[in-house]
C-alpha positions as CSV (number, residue, x, y, z in Angstrom):
1,M,-0.2,14.0,-13.7
2,Q,-3.2,13.6,-11.3
3,I,-3.1,10.3,-9.3
4,A,-5.9,8.9,-7.4
5,V,-5.1,6.0,-4.9
6,A,-8.2,3.8,-4.2
7,G,-7.4,1.5,-1.2
8,S,-8.0,0.6,2.4
9,I,-8.0,3.0,5.0
10,A,-7.7,1.5,8.5
11,T,-6.5,2.0,12.1
12,D,-4.0,-0.6,13.7
13,I,-4.6,-1.2,17.5
14,L,-1.3,-3.2,18.7
15,M,-1.0,-4.8,22.1
16,T,1.7,-6.6,23.9
17,F,1.1,-9.5,26.4
18,P,4.0,-10.1,28.7
19,G,3.6,-13.9,28.6
20,R,3.1,-16.8,26.3
21,F,-0.2,-17.7,24.8
22,K,0.6,-21.4,24.8
23,D,0.8,-21.3,28.7
24,Q,-2.9,-20.2,28.9
25,F,-4.4,-23.0,26.8
26,V,-5.9,-26.1,28.6
27,G,-5.7,-29.0,26.4
28,E,-9.0,-30.8,27.1
29,Q,-10.8,-27.4,27.1
30,M,-9.7,-26.1,23.6
31,H,-13.2,-26.8,22.4
32,K,-14.5,-24.0,24.5
33,V,-11.8,-21.4,25.0
34,S,-12.5,-18.4,27.2
35,L,-9.4,-16.2,27.7
36,S,-8.7,-12.5,28.5
37,F,-5.1,-11.2,28.3
38,L,-4.0,-8.4,30.6
39,V,-1.6,-6.4,28.3
40,D,1.2,-4.1,29.2
41,E,1.4,-2.0,26.1
42,L,-1.0,-0.6,23.6
43,V,-0.3,1.7,20.5
44,V,-2.5,2.8,17.9
45,H,-1.3,3.5,14.3
46,R,-2.9,4.9,11.3
47,G,-2.8,2.5,8.3
48,G,-4.5,1.0,5.3
49,V,-2.7,0.7,1.9
50,G,-4.5,3.7,0.3
51,A,-3.8,6.1,3.0
52,N,-0.2,4.9,3.5
53,I,0.6,5.4,-0.1
54,C,-1.0,8.9,-0.3
55,Y,0.9,9.8,2.9
56,G,4.3,8.6,1.4
57,M,3.5,10.7,-1.7
58,A,2.9,13.7,0.3
59,Q,6.0,13.4,2.0
60,L,7.9,13.6,-1.2
61,G,5.8,16.6,-2.2
62,R,3.4,15.1,-4.8
63,P,-0.3,15.6,-4.1
64,S,-2.7,12.6,-4.7
65,L,-6.4,11.9,-4.2
66,L,-7.2,9.3,-1.5
67,V,-10.3,7.3,-2.4
68,G,-11.8,4.9,0.1
69,S,-14.6,4.4,2.6
70,V,-14.3,5.3,6.3
71,G,-16.6,5.5,9.4
72,A,-17.7,8.6,11.4
73,D,-14.6,8.1,13.6
74,F,-12.3,9.1,10.8
75,A,-12.3,12.9,11.6
76,E,-9.0,13.0,13.7
77,Y,-7.3,10.6,11.1
78,G,-8.6,12.5,8.2
79,A,-7.3,15.9,9.8
80,A,-3.8,14.3,10.1
81,L,-3.8,13.3,6.6
82,T,-4.9,16.7,5.4
83,E,-2.2,18.3,7.5
84,A,0.4,16.1,5.7
85,G,-0.9,17.1,2.3
86,V,-3.3,14.3,1.4
87,D,-6.6,15.2,-0.3
88,V,-9.3,13.4,1.6
89,S,-12.3,15.3,0.1
90,H,-13.1,12.1,-1.9
91,V,-13.2,9.8,1.0
92,R,-16.6,8.4,1.6
93,V,-17.9,8.7,5.2
94,C,-20.2,6.3,6.4
95,E,-22.1,7.4,9.6
96,N,-23.4,3.9,10.8
97,V,-20.1,2.0,11.0
98,H,-16.4,2.3,12.2
99,T,-13.4,2.8,10.0
100,A,-11.7,-0.6,9.2
101,R,-9.8,-1.8,12.2
102,F,-7.0,-4.3,12.8
103,T,-6.6,-5.3,16.5
104,C,-3.6,-7.6,17.3
105,T,-2.1,-8.9,20.5
106,T,1.5,-10.3,20.4
107,D,3.1,-12.4,23.0
108,L,6.8,-12.9,24.1
109,D,7.4,-15.5,21.5
110,A,6.0,-13.0,18.7
111,N,2.9,-15.3,18.4
112,Q,-0.2,-13.3,17.5
113,I,-3.9,-13.2,18.0
114,A,-5.7,-10.8,15.7
115,S,-9.1,-9.7,14.1
116,F,-9.7,-7.4,11.2
117,Y,-13.0,-5.6,11.2
118,T,-13.9,-4.5,7.8
119,G,-16.4,-1.7,8.8
120,A,-16.8,0.9,6.4
121,M,-14.4,-0.5,4.0
122,A,-17.1,-2.9,2.8
123,E,-18.9,0.1,1.3
124,A,-16.2,1.3,-0.9
125,R,-18.2,-0.3,-3.8
126,E,-20.5,2.6,-3.4
127,I,-17.9,5.1,-4.5
128,D,-18.1,6.5,-8.0
129,L,-14.8,6.8,-9.6
130,A,-16.3,8.4,-12.7
131,E,-17.7,11.1,-10.7
132,I,-14.5,11.9,-9.0
133,H,-12.8,12.0,-12.5
134,A,-15.3,14.5,-13.7
135,K,-15.1,16.6,-10.5
136,T,-11.5,17.0,-10.4
137,G,-10.8,17.8,-14.0
138,G,-9.6,14.3,-15.0
139,V,-7.7,11.6,-13.1
140,D,-4.7,10.3,-15.3
141,L,-3.8,7.3,-13.0
142,V,-5.7,5.3,-10.3
143,L,-3.8,2.9,-8.3
144,I,-6.4,0.2,-7.2
145,G,-5.1,-1.3,-4.0
146,A,-6.4,-3.9,-1.5
147,D,-9.9,-2.8,-0.5
148,D,-13.5,-4.2,-0.6
149,P,-13.2,-6.7,-3.6
150,D,-16.4,-5.5,-5.2
151,G,-15.2,-1.8,-4.9
152,M,-11.9,-2.9,-6.5
153,L,-13.6,-4.4,-9.4
154,K,-15.9,-1.5,-9.9
155,H,-13.1,1.0,-9.8
156,T,-11.3,-1.0,-12.5
157,R,-14.4,-1.1,-14.7
158,L,-15.0,2.6,-14.4
159,A,-11.3,3.5,-15.0
160,K,-11.4,1.7,-18.2
161,E,-14.7,3.1,-19.3
162,N,-13.4,6.6,-18.7
163,G,-9.9,6.2,-20.2
164,I,-8.1,6.2,-16.8
165,A,-4.8,4.4,-16.6
166,V,-4.8,1.7,-14.0
167,A,-2.1,0.6,-11.7
168,A,-3.4,-2.9,-10.3
169,D,-2.3,-3.8,-7.0
170,P,-4.4,-6.5,-5.5
171,S,-1.8,-7.7,-2.7
172,Q,-3.7,-9.0,0.3
173,Q,-6.9,-9.4,-1.5
174,L,-5.4,-12.1,-3.9
175,A,-6.2,-14.6,-1.2
176,R,-9.8,-13.6,-1.1
177,M,-10.5,-13.2,-4.9
178,D,-11.0,-15.9,-7.4
179,G,-9.2,-16.4,-10.8
180,E,-11.9,-14.7,-12.8
181,Q,-11.9,-11.6,-10.5
182,I,-8.0,-11.3,-10.6
183,R,-7.8,-11.6,-14.3
184,E,-10.4,-8.7,-14.7
185,L,-8.5,-6.5,-12.3
186,I,-4.9,-7.0,-14.0
187,D,-5.9,-7.3,-17.8
188,G,-5.0,-4.1,-19.5
189,A,-3.3,-2.5,-16.5
190,T,-0.7,0.2,-17.2
191,Y,1.2,-1.0,-14.0
192,L,1.0,-4.3,-12.1
193,F,2.4,-4.2,-8.5
194,S,3.0,-7.3,-6.6
195,N,5.8,-9.0,-4.3
196,E,7.4,-12.3,-5.3
197,Y,5.0,-14.6,-3.6
198,E,1.9,-12.7,-4.9
199,S,3.3,-13.0,-8.4
200,G,3.2,-16.9,-8.0
201,L,-0.3,-16.9,-6.6
202,M,-1.5,-14.7,-9.3
203,A,-0.4,-17.0,-11.9
204,Q,-1.8,-20.0,-10.0
205,K,-5.2,-18.4,-9.5
206,T,-5.7,-16.8,-12.9
207,G,-4.3,-19.8,-15.0
208,W,-2.0,-17.6,-16.9
209,S,1.7,-18.0,-17.2
210,Q,4.2,-15.4,-16.1
211,D,4.7,-14.6,-19.7
212,E,1.0,-14.2,-20.4
213,I,0.6,-12.0,-17.6
214,L,3.4,-9.7,-18.8
215,S,1.7,-9.6,-22.2
216,R,-1.4,-8.3,-20.7
217,V,0.0,-5.4,-18.7
218,G,2.1,-2.4,-19.7
219,V,4.8,-2.6,-16.9
220,R,5.2,-5.2,-14.2
221,V,6.7,-4.2,-10.8
222,T,7.7,-7.0,-8.5
223,T,9.2,-6.4,-5.2
224,H,11.6,-8.9,-3.7
225,G,12.3,-7.6,-0.2
226,G,15.8,-7.3,0.7
227,D,16.8,-8.4,-2.9
228,G,15.3,-5.2,-4.3
229,V,12.7,-4.8,-7.2
230,V,12.5,-5.9,-10.9
231,I,10.6,-3.9,-13.4
232,E,9.8,-5.4,-16.7
233,N,7.5,-5.6,-19.8
234,A,6.7,-7.9,-22.5
235,D,10.1,-7.1,-24.1
236,G,12.2,-7.8,-21.1
237,V,13.7,-6.3,-17.9
238,L,13.5,-2.7,-17.9
239,A,15.3,-2.2,-14.5
240,K,16.7,-4.2,-11.6
241,I,17.1,-2.1,-8.5
242,P,18.9,-3.3,-5.4
243,A,17.3,-2.5,-2.1
244,V,18.6,0.2,0.2
245,P,20.1,-1.5,3.3
246,A,18.1,-1.1,6.5
247,P,20.4,-1.6,9.4
248,G,17.9,0.0,11.8
249,L,14.9,-2.4,10.7
250,V,12.3,-2.2,13.3
251,D,8.9,-2.9,11.6
252,P,8.5,-4.5,8.2
253,T,5.0,-3.2,7.9
254,G,4.4,-0.5,5.2
255,G,7.6,-0.9,3.3
256,G,5.7,-2.0,0.2
257,D,3.3,0.9,0.3
258,A,6.2,3.4,0.7
259,F,7.9,1.8,-2.4
260,R,4.8,2.4,-4.5
261,A,4.7,5.9,-3.2
262,G,8.2,6.7,-4.2
263,Y,7.9,4.9,-7.6
264,L,4.7,6.5,-8.6
265,T,6.0,10.0,-7.4
266,G,9.1,9.6,-9.6
267,R,7.2,8.3,-12.6
268,A,4.6,11.3,-12.4
269,A,7.5,13.6,-12.3
270,G,8.9,12.2,-15.6
271,L,11.7,10.0,-14.2
272,D,12.6,6.7,-15.7
273,H,11.8,3.4,-14.1
274,E,15.3,3.0,-12.6
275,A,15.3,6.6,-11.0
276,A,11.6,6.2,-9.8
277,A,12.4,2.7,-8.3
278,Q,15.6,4.2,-6.5
279,I,13.2,6.8,-4.9
280,G,10.8,4.2,-3.9
281,C,13.4,1.8,-2.4
282,T,14.9,4.7,-0.4
283,L,11.5,5.7,1.0
284,A,10.6,1.9,1.8
285,T,13.6,1.8,4.0
286,T,12.7,5.0,5.8
287,V,9.5,3.3,6.7
288,L,11.0,0.1,7.6
289,E,13.1,1.9,10.2
290,T,10.0,3.4,11.9
291,V,7.3,1.7,13.9
292,G,4.0,2.3,12.2
293,T,3.4,3.2,8.7
294,Q,2.7,6.9,8.8
295,E,4.7,7.8,11.8
296,Y,7.6,9.4,9.9
297,T,8.4,12.9,8.7
298,L,10.6,12.9,5.8
299,D,14.0,14.4,6.6
300,R,14.8,15.5,3.0
301,P,18.5,16.1,3.3
302,A,19.0,12.7,5.1
303,F,16.7,11.1,2.5
304,L,18.9,12.3,-0.4
305,K,22.1,11.4,1.4
306,R,20.8,7.9,1.9
307,L,19.8,7.6,-1.8
308,G,23.1,8.9,-3.0
309,S,24.9,6.4,-0.7
310,A,23.0,3.5,-2.1
311,Y,22.8,4.6,-5.9
312,G,25.2,7.4,-6.3
313,D,25.4,11.0,-6.3
314,E,24.1,11.5,-9.7
315,A,21.0,9.6,-8.6
316,A,20.6,11.8,-5.6
317,A,21.0,15.1,-7.8
318,T,18.4,13.8,-10.2
319,A,15.8,13.2,-7.5
320,A,16.6,16.4,-5.7
321,S,16.1,18.6,-8.8
322,T,13.1,16.6,-10.3
323,L,11.1,16.3,-7.0
324,N,12.4,19.7,-5.6
325,L,13.7,18.1,-2.6
């Protein structure tokens, strides 16, 4: 099965201010704030939901096609993804803008001041998924994740027109999109991914009940953080998987992307929903215990040991033999 992942590609610039923002504000001057914070720490991480998912799949030995739009500054990032095993040959490079960038400063109270620069992500709508489908000998499944909203809708339409199965994963863009757009994204999807909160927001904005949403998709996958994952279809619950404990939790960012990477890798290898979700949950915990969403290199024996501890030796043996871990 050939999987394409269409989603954001971004760089995160994270800084730490060794003070408190609240101490810097002058009450009577709030209408004309002018502040500069001298920070003690700066780290740069590679991210974006599309790149994160492809990276996770590559760590599990499953090649995938990354589909997204980046700036001319992508060369180093692209080389790192290529080295990790991600196919970036279908990433669109825009010469006149930068790759999307998230810049965030955090103070001692964990308050944050942040900006997100859309940059090249806004040109994802210029990508032709049908052309990629033809050039690669056929895409079997495309995950359409958070990206330029017009691009997400275009990818969805082209996938349907070309008989490509869709995994709808609107996540962060649910807040930006209206009900009509969300209905178009999810209606007829083979898979629908969301977390518990997004599930409620999806129903509210589409005007569809949870049962109606289920009737319009093949399989619905809802993550519940530390309570695990529920997988269901119109006939009922297919699997309910507990999360893998993460005693070394250091950064919650990227856990959902890692779950999707593991789950789709398992499904592509022919595993049932339960076994695929177990792989996804185990990979998610690996990322939760790492600072950054692509800063890990999978230790396969340790991964299988953790999977076995959480779900049993048989589950670990199945994953090892099916994925050649």
